[in-house]
Structures are given as C-alpha cells and as structure tokens.
MARTOR-559446 format. One record per residue (C-alpha): x, y, z; residue in three letters. Coordinates in nm, 2 decimals. Layout:
<sites>
SITE_X_Y_Z_Ala
...
</sites>
This chain:
<sites>
SITE_14.06_14.58_16.67_Met
SITE_14.07_14.33_16.95_Ser
SITE_14.10_13.96_16.86_Leu
SITE_13.86_13.77_17.09_Ser
SITE_13.75_13.46_16.90_Arg
SITE_13.95_13.15_16.84_Arg
SITE_13.88_12.94_16.54_Leu
SITE_14.01_12.59_16.44_Gln
SITE_14.03_12.55_16.06_Leu
SITE_14.14_12.24_15.88_Leu
SITE_14.30_12.29_15.54_Leu
SITE_14.43_12.04_15.28_Asp
SITE_14.80_12.06_15.21_Glu
SITE_14.77_12.25_14.89_Gln
SITE_14.56_12.53_15.04_Arg
SITE_14.79_12.55_15.34_Tyr
SITE_15.09_12.59_15.12_Gln
SITE_14.92_12.87_14.92_Arg
SITE_14.83_13.06_15.24_Val
SITE_15.18_13.00_15.40_Ala
SITE_15.35_13.12_15.08_Ala
SITE_15.14_13.44_15.08_Glu
SITE_15.21_13.49_15.45_Ala
SITE_15.59_13.46_15.40_Gln
SITE_15.58_13.68_15.09_Ala
SITE_15.40_13.95_15.29_Arg
SITE_15.59_13.90_15.61_Gly
SITE_15.28_13.83_15.81_Val
SITE_15.13_13.53_15.99_Ser
SITE_14.91_13.27_15.82_Val
SITE_14.62_13.39_16.05_Ala
SITE_14.66_13.74_15.92_Arg
SITE_14.64_13.62_15.56_Val
SITE_14.32_13.43_15.64_Ile
SITE_14.17_13.73_15.83_Arg
SITE_14.25_13.95_15.53_Asp
SITE_14.08_13.70_15.29_Ala
SITE_13.77_13.70_15.51_Ile
SITE_13.76_14.08_15.51_Asp
SITE_13.79_14.10_15.13_Arg
SITE_13.54_13.82_15.06_Ser
SITE_13.27_13.91_15.32_Leu
SITE_13.24_14.29_15.30_Thr
SITE_12.91_14.47_15.25_Pro
SITE_12.85_14.56_14.88_Ser
SITE_12.91_14.93_14.94_Ala
SITE_13.26_14.85_15.08_Asp
SITE_13.33_14.62_14.79_Arg
SITE_13.25_14.90_14.55_Arg
SITE_13.48_15.13_14.74_Ala
SITE_13.76_14.88_14.73_Val
SITE_13.70_14.82_14.35_Ala
SITE_13.71_15.19_14.29_Leu
SITE_14.03_15.22_14.49_Arg
SITE_14.19_14.94_14.28_His
SITE_14.09_15.12_13.96_Ile
SITE_14.24_15.45_14.08_Phe
SITE_14.56_15.28_14.20_Asp
SITE_14.61_15.08_13.87_Ala
SITE_14.91_15.15_13.66_Glu
SITE_14.85_15.36_13.35_Pro
SITE_14.80_15.16_13.03_Met
SITE_14.77_15.25_12.67_Pro
SITE_14.42_15.32_12.55_Val
SITE_14.31_15.37_12.19_Pro
SITE_14.23_15.73_12.12_Glu
SITE_13.93_15.65_11.90_Asp
SITE_13.63_15.54_12.11_Pro
SITE_13.53_15.29_11.83_Ala
SITE_13.87_15.12_11.86_Asp
SITE_13.83_15.10_12.23_Leu
SITE_13.48_14.95_12.20_Arg
SITE_13.61_14.69_11.95_Ala
SITE_13.90_14.60_12.18_Glu
SITE_13.66_14.56_12.47_Leu
SITE_13.41_14.36_12.27_Asp
SITE_13.69_14.13_12.16_Glu
SITE_13.80_14.08_12.52_Leu
SITE_13.45_14.01_12.63_Arg
SITE_13.40_13.76_12.35_Gly
SITE_13.71_13.57_12.47_Arg
SITE_13.60_13.57_12.83_Arg
SITE_13.25_13.44_12.75_Phe
SITE_13.34_13.20_12.48_Ala
</sites>
C-alpha cells in the first residue's frame, strides 16, 4: 500500500497521550496507530464480520457450563447487567 495523502489532525492532549502510549507499546508510529484505528472502524460490514469471527476463533479457551440451561442462565444474567 502506497501512502499518498497527507492529513493534518488536531487532538486534545488526552487523546494524543492515549494514541502515543499505544504506539509506544506496539513499537509503531502514532500515524500507524491512527491508520489501524481507521481500518478497524470504517471497514465494510462483511469485513467486520470476518474480523469478529477471527477474534472469536483466536480467543483463549474459557470454562463453559456443560448444561445448556446453565449456560442460558449465565448469558441471561450477563445481558441483564449490561442492559440494566
């Protein structure tokens, strides 16, 4: 990919610090962090689904109740907290 457009972006100090900290943690430039954020946020919906599926498949294993009713109850409880 060839970078051919220049963009001037003004950020408040708090946002800049967040982006700069992420760049330092990843060992990349601030511009790279911003380009990656754009790519994640503005992807076509099919790409978003593919990314979400990749995240699900890459997730660490976690304990899941063996009884589907217990799993349903746990999910309902979590949903209740989220929407409360």
